[in-house]
N, C-alpha and C positions, 0 to 999 in steps of 0.2 A: 654305753661303754664305761668300764670301771674308771678309766683315767678321767673322764669328764666328771664323774660323781665325786672324785677326790679333788680334782683341780679347781672346779668352780667354787666350792666352799673355801678353799685355801686362798684363792684370788679375792673372794668377797670379804674375807675376815677383816682385813685392815680397813675396808670402807665402813663396815658395820660398826666396828669398835671405834674408829675415828669419828664417825657420825654421831654415835651415842655420846662420846666424850664432848664433842662440840655442842650438842644439844644441852648437856648439863652445864657447860661453862662457855657460852658463846663469846663472852667478853674478851677471852684470851686470844681470839682469832680476829677480832674487829680491827685492831691497828694494822695488821698485815693486809687485810682484805680491803681496806678503805681505798687505796689507789686503784685497785683493779675494779671495784664496784663503781668508782667515780668515772673511770674510763669507759666501762661498759654502758653505764647510764647515759653518759654524754653522747656516745655513738648511737645508742638506741633512740634517744630523744631527737636526734637529727634525722633518723630514718623512719621512725614510727609516728603515727598520728596521735598517739597518747604519750603522756609523760610516764616514765619509769620511776618507781620509788627509789629514793636515794638513802634509805635507812640501811646502813651497813649491817647492823645486827640482824635485821630481818633477812637480808640476803644470806648471811652466814647460816642462819637457822634453816632457810629453805634448802641451801646446799647440803647441810647436814641431814635433813629429812630425805632428800633425794638419795644420798649415800646409804642411809639405813634401809630405805624401802627397796631401792634397786639392788643393793648388796644382799639383802635377805632373799629377794627373788632369784638372784643369780645363784646363791648358795643352795637354794632349794630346787634349782633346775626349772623354775617356772619363768616363762618368757625370757630365756637366757640371752637371746640376741638383743632384744630390746633393752633389757636391764644392763647388759654390757655396754651398749651404746649410750645409755643415760649416764652410766659411771664414767665413760670416756669423756663425755661432754662436761661432766662435773670436775674431773681431775685437772683439766687444763687451767681453769682460773685459780683453782686451789694451789696448784704448783707455782703459778706465776705470783700469787699473793703471798704464799708462805715460805718460799725458798728462793728468795732473790739474792743469790750468792754474789752477783756482780756488784751489789751495794756494800759488801763487807770488806774492810781493810785488814782485819785480824786474820792471819792465815788459818788458824784453827777453826774459827767461826766460818770462814769462807769454805773451807774443806767440808765442814759438817753440812752446810747448806747445799753445797754442790753434790754431796753424797745423797742427800734427800731428794734433790732435784732429779738426779739420775735414777734413783730408785723409782720415783714417780713416772719417769719416762718408761722404765721397764714395765711398770704396772699398766701404763697406757698401751704398750705393745701387746701385753697379754689380753687386755680388754678388747683391743681391735681384732685379735685372733678369735676371741670368744664371740665377738659381734658378727663375724662372717662365717662362723662354724655352723654348717647345716646338718651336722651329725650324720653325714653320709647320704642324706636325702637331697634330692634336687632342690635348688632354691626356687623361690617364687618367680624370679625373673626367667630362669631356665624353663620352668613349667609354662609360663605365659608365652615365651618365644616358641616353644614346641607346639603348644595349642594353636597359636597363630599360623605356624607352618603347616600343621595338619589341616587347619581350616582352609588355607590357601590351596593346598594340594587337592582337597576334596572339591573345592569350588572349581578348580581347573578341570578336574575329571568330569564334573557335572556339566561344565560348559562344553567340553569336547563331546560328551554324549548327546547333549542338546544340539550341537552343530551337526553331528552325524545324522541325527533324526530329522533335522530340518533339511539337510541335503537330500536325504532319502525321500522325504515328503515332496521336495521340490522336483526331484527326478520323476516321481510317481505322477505329480501334477502335470509335468511336461508331457509324459506319455499319454495321460488322459486327454490333454489338450490336443496332441497330435492325432489321436484316435478320433476325437470329436470333430476336428476340422477336415477330415477326409470325406 
């Protein structure tokens, strides 16, 4: 559909551009990302058997790489649902790290950060829609449920046929038995 061919690159453009900009200059993002990376690493260390790296610049570069790769895939229409899901997962920590409007006292700065925060929420909404868009085709879940239903129906029909044949064979055997016992 033409709308998808236009909308996907438009949605992906800010991620690709922002990711490239961050890869060129990751240091500008490190101070804002530090509290989020620290929180994620602390939580992960408590729940995972391995230690998660705490190098904030490395995390910023990984996030930027995800944005460039997934954004490019989304723009090209390749693996659009998976790439939209990856971008969705990437935008949440980015928004929490970069647009902490609640920490600003200056009304202009607070308004600017709030605007960017809400813009990112809008992008997240678009990505979630893109992540569940099956392009009019049935989803994998629907196809799996339908196949399971068909298999169950087929099995029930086969069982009914087998039961009828068994009942018929039993009646025939009873007749044979009655004939033989006379």
